[in-house]
C-alpha positions as CSV (number, residue, x, y, z in Angstrom):
1,M,-8.3,-15.3,48.0
2,K,-10.3,-14.2,51.0
3,K,-11.9,-10.8,50.7
4,L,-12.6,-8.2,53.3
5,L,-15.1,-5.4,52.6
6,L,-13.9,-2.0,53.7
7,F,-17.5,-1.2,54.4
8,V,-20.8,-1.8,52.7
9,V,-23.7,0.6,52.7
10,V,-26.8,-1.4,51.9
11,H,-30.0,0.4,51.0
12,L,-32.9,-1.9,51.7
13,L,-35.2,0.4,49.7
14,P,-37.2,0.0,46.5
15,I,-36.0,1.3,43.2
16,C,-38.2,4.3,42.2
17,V,-39.3,4.7,38.6
18,F,-40.3,8.3,39.1
19,A,-39.2,11.3,41.2
20,Q,-41.2,12.6,44.2
21,I,-40.5,15.3,46.8
22,K,-42.6,15.3,50.0
23,I,-42.8,17.0,53.4
24,G,-45.2,14.9,55.4
25,D,-48.3,14.4,53.1
26,T,-47.6,17.4,50.9
27,T,-45.9,16.8,47.5
28,Y,-43.8,19.4,45.6
29,D,-42.9,19.6,42.0
30,L,-39.6,21.3,42.6
31,L,-37.0,20.8,45.3
32,T,-36.6,24.6,45.6
33,D,-40.4,24.8,46.4
34,A,-40.1,22.2,49.1
35,I,-37.1,24.0,50.6
36,G,-38.9,27.3,50.6
37,A,-41.9,25.8,52.4
38,S,-39.9,23.9,55.0
39,V,-39.3,24.9,58.5
40,S,-36.9,23.6,61.2
41,G,-37.7,20.0,62.1
42,D,-39.1,19.1,58.7
43,V,-37.9,16.1,56.7
44,I,-37.8,16.5,52.9
45,E,-38.3,13.0,51.5
46,I,-36.8,12.4,48.1
47,S,-37.5,9.4,45.9
48,G,-35.8,8.9,42.6
49,P,-33.7,11.5,40.8
50,V,-34.5,15.2,41.3
51,V,-32.8,18.5,40.3
52,L,-31.7,21.5,42.3
53,T,-32.3,24.3,39.7
54,E,-30.7,27.2,41.5
55,Q,-28.6,28.3,44.5
56,V,-30.6,28.0,47.7
57,G,-30.0,29.2,51.3
58,L,-30.6,27.1,54.4
59,A,-30.9,29.8,57.0
60,H,-32.7,28.0,59.9
61,A,-31.0,29.3,63.1
62,T,-32.1,26.5,65.3
63,G,-33.3,22.9,65.0
64,V,-32.7,20.3,62.3
65,K,-33.7,20.2,58.6
66,T,-33.3,16.9,56.9
67,F,-33.1,15.8,53.3
68,K,-33.8,12.0,53.3
69,G,-33.6,9.6,50.4
70,T,-36.4,7.0,50.4
71,T,-35.4,4.9,47.4
72,A,-32.0,3.4,46.3
73,D,-31.9,5.8,43.3
74,A,-32.7,8.9,45.3
75,S,-30.4,11.7,44.1
76,I,-30.0,15.5,43.7
77,T,-28.4,16.7,40.5
78,L,-27.2,20.3,40.7
79,A,-27.9,22.5,37.7
80,T,-25.2,25.0,36.6
81,G,-24.6,27.5,39.3
82,A,-26.9,25.7,41.8
83,R,-25.6,24.7,45.3
84,F,-26.7,24.7,49.0
85,I,-25.6,27.7,51.2
86,L,-25.8,26.9,54.9
87,E,-25.7,30.3,56.5
88,A,-27.1,30.0,60.0
89,A,-26.5,28.0,63.2
90,G,-29.1,25.3,62.5
91,E,-28.3,21.7,61.6
92,T,-28.8,20.3,58.1
93,V,-28.8,16.5,57.4
94,F,-28.4,14.7,54.1
95,E,-29.1,11.0,54.5
96,D,-29.2,8.1,52.0
97,L,-28.7,10.5,49.0
98,T,-26.4,10.9,46.0
99,L,-25.5,14.5,45.2
100,I,-24.3,14.9,41.6
101,G,-22.3,18.0,40.5
102,A,-23.2,20.2,37.5
103,D,-21.7,19.5,34.2
104,Q,-20.2,23.0,34.1
105,A,-17.7,24.0,36.8
106,H,-18.8,26.5,39.4
107,E,-17.0,29.8,39.6
108,D,-17.1,30.1,43.4
109,W,-15.7,28.1,46.3
110,G,-17.8,25.0,47.2
111,A,-19.6,23.8,44.2
112,M,-22.1,21.8,46.2
113,L,-22.1,23.1,49.8
114,T,-20.8,26.3,51.3
115,L,-21.0,26.7,55.1
116,F,-20.5,29.9,57.2
117,N,-21.9,31.6,60.3
118,G,-21.8,28.5,62.5
119,P,-24.0,25.8,60.8
120,T,-23.7,22.1,61.3
121,L,-23.8,19.7,58.4
122,I,-24.4,15.9,58.8
123,L,-23.7,13.6,55.9
124,R,-24.9,10.0,56.5
125,N,-24.7,7.2,53.9
126,D,-24.4,9.6,51.1
127,T,-22.4,10.0,47.9
128,L,-21.0,13.3,46.7
129,R,-19.6,13.0,43.2
130,G,-18.7,15.1,40.2
131,A,-18.5,18.5,41.9
132,K,-16.3,20.9,40.0
133,T,-15.1,24.4,40.7
134,N,-12.7,26.9,39.1
135,A,-11.8,28.1,42.6
136,H,-11.0,26.3,45.8
137,A,-13.1,23.6,47.5
138,G,-14.4,21.2,44.9
139,A,-17.5,20.1,46.8
140,M,-17.5,21.8,50.2
141,R,-16.3,25.1,51.7
142,I,-16.2,24.9,55.5
143,T,-15.7,28.2,57.3
144,S,-16.7,30.6,60.0
145,G,-17.6,28.3,62.9
146,A,-19.0,25.5,60.8
147,T,-19.2,21.9,61.9
148,V,-19.2,19.0,59.5
149,E,-19.7,15.3,60.3
150,A,-19.7,12.7,57.6
151,Y,-20.5,9.0,58.2
152,A,-20.2,6.2,55.6
153,T,-20.1,8.7,52.8
154,V,-18.3,8.4,49.5
155,F,-16.6,11.4,47.9
156,M,-15.6,10.6,44.4
157,D,-14.6,12.3,41.1
158,N,-14.7,15.8,42.7
159,E,-12.4,18.5,41.4
160,A,-11.1,21.9,42.3
161,N,-8.9,24.1,40.2
162,Q,-7.1,25.2,43.3
163,N,-6.8,23.7,46.8
164,G,-9.1,21.0,48.2
165,G,-10.5,18.6,45.6
166,V,-13.3,17.7,48.0
167,A,-13.2,20.3,50.8
168,F,-11.4,23.5,51.8
169,I,-11.5,23.9,55.6
170,E,-10.9,27.5,56.6
171,A,-10.0,29.5,59.6
172,G,-12.7,30.5,62.1
173,N,-13.3,27.8,64.7
174,T,-14.4,25.0,62.4
175,E,-14.7,21.4,63.4
176,T,-14.8,18.3,61.2
177,L,-15.2,14.5,61.5
178,F,-15.1,11.9,58.7
179,D,-15.9,8.4,59.8
180,K,-16.1,5.3,57.5
181,C,-15.8,7.5,54.4
182,V,-14.1,6.8,51.1
183,F,-12.3,9.5,49.1
184,L,-11.8,8.2,45.5
185,N,-10.4,9.8,42.4
186,N,-10.6,13.4,43.6
187,K,-8.3,16.1,42.2
188,A,-6.9,19.5,43.1
189,G,-5.4,21.5,40.2
190,A,-7.6,20.8,37.2
191,N,-6.1,23.7,35.3
192,S,-3.6,25.0,37.8
193,L,0.0,23.9,38.6
194,D,-0.1,25.2,42.2
195,A,-2.9,23.2,43.9
196,K,-2.7,21.3,47.2
197,G,-4.8,18.7,48.9
198,G,-6.4,16.3,46.3
199,A,-9.1,15.5,48.8
200,L,-8.9,17.8,51.8
201,F,-7.1,21.2,52.4
202,Y,-6.9,22.5,55.9
203,A,-6.1,26.3,55.8
204,Y,-4.2,28.2,58.6
205,G,-6.4,28.8,61.6
206,S,-8.7,25.9,61.2
207,N,-7.1,24.2,64.2
208,M,-9.1,25.9,66.9
209,K,-11.3,22.8,67.3
210,D,-10.9,19.1,66.5
211,H,-10.3,17.7,63.0
212,I,-10.6,13.9,63.0
213,V,-10.6,11.4,60.2
214,K,-11.1,7.7,61.1
215,N,-11.9,4.3,59.6
216,S,-11.6,5.9,56.1
217,A,-9.9,5.1,52.8
218,F,-8.2,7.6,50.4
219,I,-7.6,6.0,47.0
220,N,-6.3,7.4,43.7
221,N,-6.5,11.1,44.7
222,T,-4.2,13.6,43.0
223,S,-3.0,17.2,43.2
224,S,-0.9,19.3,40.7
225,N,1.5,20.6,43.3
226,H,1.6,19.3,46.9
227,G,-0.3,16.9,49.0
228,G,-1.9,14.3,46.8
229,V,-4.5,13.7,49.5
230,I,-4.1,16.2,52.4
231,G,-2.8,19.8,52.4
232,L,-2.1,21.3,55.8
233,E,-1.2,24.8,57.0
234,S,-0.4,25.0,60.7
235,V,-3.1,22.5,61.5
236,S,-2.9,19.5,63.8
237,P,-5.5,16.8,62.7
238,I,-5.8,13.2,63.8
239,F,-6.1,10.2,61.4
240,V,-7.0,6.8,62.9
241,N,-7.4,3.4,61.1
242,C,-7.1,5.0,57.7
243,T,-5.8,3.6,54.4
244,F,-4.0,5.7,51.7
245,S,-3.4,3.9,48.4
246,G,-2.4,5.0,44.9
247,N,-2.5,8.7,45.7
248,T,-0.1,11.0,43.8
249,T,1.2,14.5,43.5
250,V,3.7,16.2,41.2
251,D,5.9,17.8,43.9
252,N,5.9,17.2,47.6
253,G,3.9,14.7,49.7
254,G,2.0,12.0,47.8
255,V,-0.4,11.8,50.7
256,F,0.4,14.5,53.3
257,W,1.9,17.9,52.8
258,M,2.5,20.0,56.0
259,Y,3.4,23.7,56.0
260,N,4.0,25.9,59.0
261,S,2.7,29.3,58.1
262,A,2.4,30.6,61.7
263,A,2.6,28.1,64.5
264,A,4.1,24.7,65.3
265,C,1.8,21.8,64.4
266,T,1.6,18.0,64.6
267,T,-0.4,15.5,62.5
268,T,-1.2,12.4,64.4
269,L,-1.4,9.1,62.5
270,V,-2.6,6.1,64.4
271,N,-2.9,2.6,62.9
272,C,-2.8,3.9,59.3
273,T,-1.7,2.1,56.2
274,F,0.2,3.8,53.4
275,Y,0.5,1.7,50.2
276,G,1.9,2.5,46.8
277,N,1.6,6.3,46.8
278,S,3.9,8.6,44.8
279,A,5.3,12.1,44.6
280,G,8.3,14.0,43.3
281,N,9.5,14.1,46.9
282,G,8.0,12.2,49.9
283,D,5.8,9.5,48.4
284,A,3.8,9.4,51.6
285,L,4.7,12.3,54.0
286,F,6.4,15.7,53.5
287,M,7.0,18.5,55.9
288,N,8.2,22.0,55.0
289,H,9.6,23.0,58.4
290,T,11.1,21.2,61.4
291,T,8.2,22.7,63.4
292,T,5.7,20.7,61.3
293,Q,5.7,17.3,63.0
294,Y,4.3,13.8,62.5
295,D,3.4,11.6,65.4
296,I,3.2,8.1,63.8
297,R,1.9,5.2,65.8
298,N,1.2,1.6,64.9
299,S,1.3,2.5,61.2
300,V,2.6,0.8,58.0
301,F,4.4,2.3,55.0
302,T,5.1,0.0,52.0
303,E,5.3,-0.3,48.2
304,H,6.6,3.2,47.7
305,E,9.2,3.5,44.9
306,G,10.8,6.7,46.0
307,V,11.7,8.3,49.4
308,T,8.6,7.6,51.6
309,I,9.1,10.4,54.2
310,S,10.8,13.7,53.4
311,S,11.5,17.1,54.8
312,A,12.4,20.5,53.3
313,E,14.5,21.3,56.4
314,T,17.0,19.0,58.0
315,P,18.1,17.8,60.4
316,A,14.6,16.9,61.6
317,T,13.3,14.3,64.0
318,L,10.2,12.2,63.6
319,A,8.1,10.6,66.4
320,I,7.6,7.0,65.1
321,T,6.4,4.3,67.4
322,N,5.6,0.6,66.7
323,S,5.5,1.2,63.0
324,Y,6.8,-0.5,59.8
325,F,8.6,2.0,57.7
326,P,11.5,2.1,55.2
327,T,14.9,3.6,55.9
328,L,14.7,7.3,56.4
329,P,16.8,9.7,54.2
330,E,19.8,11.4,55.5
331,G,18.9,14.2,57.9
332,L,15.8,12.5,59.3
333,T,15.9,10.5,62.5
334,V,13.5,8.8,64.8
335,N,12.9,10.3,68.3
336,G,12.2,7.5,70.8
337,G,10.3,5.3,68.4
338,T,11.1,1.8,67.2
339,K,13.8,0.6,64.9
340,N,13.0,0.0,61.3
341,I,11.3,-3.2,60.2
342,H,11.7,-2.9,56.5
343,E,12.5,-6.4,55.3
344,G,9.3,-8.3,56.2
345,D,6.6,-9.2,53.7
346,L,3.4,-7.2,54.6
347,L,1.2,-8.8,51.9
348,L,-1.2,-5.9,52.0
349,A,-4.5,-5.4,50.1
350,E,-4.9,-4.8,46.4
351,L,-7.8,-2.7,45.3
352,N,-10.3,-3.7,42.7
353,V,-12.3,-0.5,42.1
354,E,-14.5,-2.2,39.4
355,E,-15.9,-4.5,42.1
356,G,-16.4,-1.7,44.5
357,I,-14.3,-0.8,47.5
358,V,-13.1,-4.3,48.1
359,W,-9.8,-5.3,49.8
360,H,-8.3,-8.8,49.4
361,E,-6.7,-10.5,52.3
362,V,-5.0,-7.7,54.1
363,T,-2.2,-9.4,55.8
364,T,-1.1,-12.9,56.7
365,W,0.1,-14.5,59.9
366,R,3.7,-14.2,58.8
367,S,3.5,-10.4,58.2
368,A,5.9,-8.2,60.2
369,A,2.9,-6.0,60.9
370,V,1.1,-8.7,62.9
371,G,1.9,-8.2,66.6
372,L,3.9,-4.9,65.9
373,G,1.2,-2.5,67.1
374,N,0.9,-1.4,70.7
375,P,-2.7,-1.3,72.0
376,N,-2.0,1.5,74.4
377,L,-1.2,3.8,71.4
378,L,-4.7,3.2,69.9
379,R,-6.8,3.0,73.0
380,L,-7.4,6.8,73.3
381,Y,-8.8,6.9,69.8
382,S,-10.6,3.7,68.9
383,N,-11.2,0.1,69.9
384,T,-11.8,-1.2,66.4
385,D,-10.0,-1.5,63.1
386,Q,-11.0,0.2,59.8
387,T,-13.7,-2.5,59.1
388,G,-15.4,-1.8,62.4
389,E,-14.3,-5.1,63.9
390,A,-13.2,-4.9,67.6
391,R,-9.5,-5.0,68.4
392,N,-8.4,-6.7,71.6
393,L,-6.9,-3.8,73.4
394,T,-6.1,-5.9,76.5
395,A,-3.7,-8.1,74.5
396,S,0.0,-7.5,74.6
397,S,0.0,-6.4,70.9
398,I,-2.2,-5.7,67.9
399,T,-1.6,-5.5,64.2
400,A,0.0,-2.4,62.9
401,G,-1.9,-0.6,60.2
402,A,-5.6,-0.1,59.5
403,F,-6.7,-3.7,59.5
404,E,-6.4,-6.2,62.4
405,Y,-5.3,-9.7,61.4
406,R,-7.6,-12.4,62.9
407,G,-6.4,-15.5,61.1
408,L,-4.7,-18.5,62.8
409,G,-2.5,-20.3,60.3
410,P,0.5,-22.5,61.0
411,V,3.4,-21.4,63.1
412,L,5.5,-20.4,60.1
413,N,5.6,-19.6,56.5
414,T,2.6,-19.3,54.2
415,E,0.1,-21.9,53.1
416,K,1.7,-21.9,49.6
417,D,5.4,-21.9,50.4
418,I,7.6,-24.8,51.5
419,A,9.4,-23.9,54.7
420,L,13.1,-23.2,54.7
421,I,13.2,-23.9,58.4
422,T,11.0,-25.5,61.0
423,V,10.5,-23.6,64.3
424,H,9.7,-25.4,67.6
425,P,8.9,-22.8,70.2
426,N,8.5,-24.1,73.8
427,P,6.8,-21.7,76.2
428,A,8.2,-23.7,79.2
429,T,11.8,-23.2,78.2
430,E,14.0,-20.3,77.2
431,Y,15.1,-21.6,73.8
432,I,13.7,-22.4,70.4
433,L,14.8,-25.2,68.1
434,I,15.4,-24.5,64.5
435,A,15.5,-27.5,62.1
436,A,17.2,-26.4,58.8
437,P,17.0,-28.9,55.9
438,E,19.5,-26.8,54.1
439,R,22.0,-24.0,54.7
440,V,20.2,-20.7,55.6
441,K,21.0,-17.2,56.8
442,L,18.8,-16.7,60.0
443,T,17.9,-13.4,61.5
444,I,15.5,-12.8,64.4
445,Y,13.7,-9.5,65.3
446,N,11.5,-8.6,68.1
447,S,8.0,-7.0,67.5
448,T,9.5,-3.5,67.5
449,G,12.0,-4.3,64.8
450,Q,15.2,-4.6,67.0
451,L,17.7,-7.2,65.6
452,L,18.2,-9.9,68.2
453,Y,20.0,-12.7,66.5
454,K,21.9,-13.2,63.2
455,R,23.7,-16.3,62.1
456,N,24.4,-18.6,59.1
457,L,23.0,-22.1,60.0
458,S,24.2,-25.3,58.6
459,V,22.0,-28.3,57.8
460,G,20.5,-29.8,61.0
461,E,18.9,-28.8,64.3
462,H,20.0,-25.7,66.1
463,R,19.0,-24.6,69.6
464,I,18.8,-20.8,70.1
465,E,18.6,-19.3,73.6
466,T,15.8,-16.8,74.0
467,S,16.4,-15.7,77.6
468,T,17.8,-12.3,76.5
469,F,15.1,-11.7,73.9
470,G,12.5,-10.6,76.3
471,K,8.8,-11.7,76.4
472,S,7.6,-10.6,73.1
473,M,6.6,-11.6,69.5
474,L,9.6,-12.7,67.4
475,I,9.9,-12.4,63.7
476,V,12.2,-15.2,62.4
477,K,13.6,-14.6,58.9
478,A,15.4,-17.4,56.9
479,Q,17.1,-16.8,53.5
480,D,18.8,-19.1,51.1
481,D,20.0,-18.4,47.5
482,R,16.4,-18.8,46.1
483,R,14.0,-17.2,48.5
484,T,13.1,-15.7,51.9
485,T,10.5,-17.0,54.4
486,Y,9.3,-15.7,57.7
487,A,8.0,-17.2,60.9
488,K,6.2,-15.4,63.8
489,I,6.3,-16.9,67.3
490,L,5.4,-15.7,70.7
491,V,7.9,-16.0,73.6
492,K,5.9,-16.1,76.8
């Protein structure tokens, strides 16, 4: 099967057989010595594995201080109690490095990085793994005017006893951006039954600036209470081109848990894919109040065994547009969005973690997600899909979900199946011909999921008028006693 890489970070660097720490031409035996000698503008070059032996403060008020890996095995392992404290308004960069948590859990928030008093942290092509804390914020505590930008960074196997397996983002004018990142096997609630946000927890008040996550994957994250991936308190973040797969929580919100502690809030989800997540209530999304809202655009929800979207308060209305989602439970309705398309075969990715972050063929030409998305709903946020490939935003439609389908394929069915019907679209006329070799039940939907046509067809050729269908993508579904097949055609 064709494979698509989520992203690949390639280090074209030599493998180092020894560790070295340098600033310019000066070499240091200990990382703490290099940090103590560094000034704003310095680049601390690290080759091979080194150890941070104690807690250190990075207090440069201006300029940039950079930690740069120069070999493929460049890493910083934190000793028990060691971490980086960013405590002034300067910028700190970690690039091409692996940060490894201490064997023993930290007793304070943020076992790797704690930010306050307005610093900026840039993570670029890094891995943060194995951070553990007995408090909140497994790897990072972000507070008091801090800004964090993470690019092509992997957060894996991090753990908090309380909220935020990777990061706890607090009140105080903070700002965050995660782009092309992977959150894998992180956990909130190591020894607690009341933890939220297996990957990220946004606390009340952290919504004064932007919080954006895009082109990222959240895989196999867990929490012991709510929000297997994301916990939110009166915060309005934006997620674009993101995939959520295999995440779980015990109670509410296998992926997202929203709580209104003080003010109305909206989480915006644009071209996101939710696949096989689970929870006691709300396998993908949960909201505690009717004032906690989701704005869902061009997104896909599939392979959830329980109720996918749930609310503690009903009746409640959701804003869902151009999306593939299952039937909502009683008390939840859609406000101005599309009708359900919950019968098509999406053929989404399967994850093989042992091979790396690899996705098999994401969708096929027959998928109901192809042609479902509206480019106008994505244009404000991105012009690519999760892999970084450009989407055609001048087209009449795009693929819903995080990945754009670019294959061609025949007009109907899959390469493996034998067609139940043959579709002959004719752009010059206002009808299609259906050739049925056996009796079938035929239904036709438009690209927004509206049912246009439903009829039992006998053996033979059938002409179906399309003048009332509008100029759009059509999903043609054919069923007999043995199987179901789909066709996708464009009425011009």
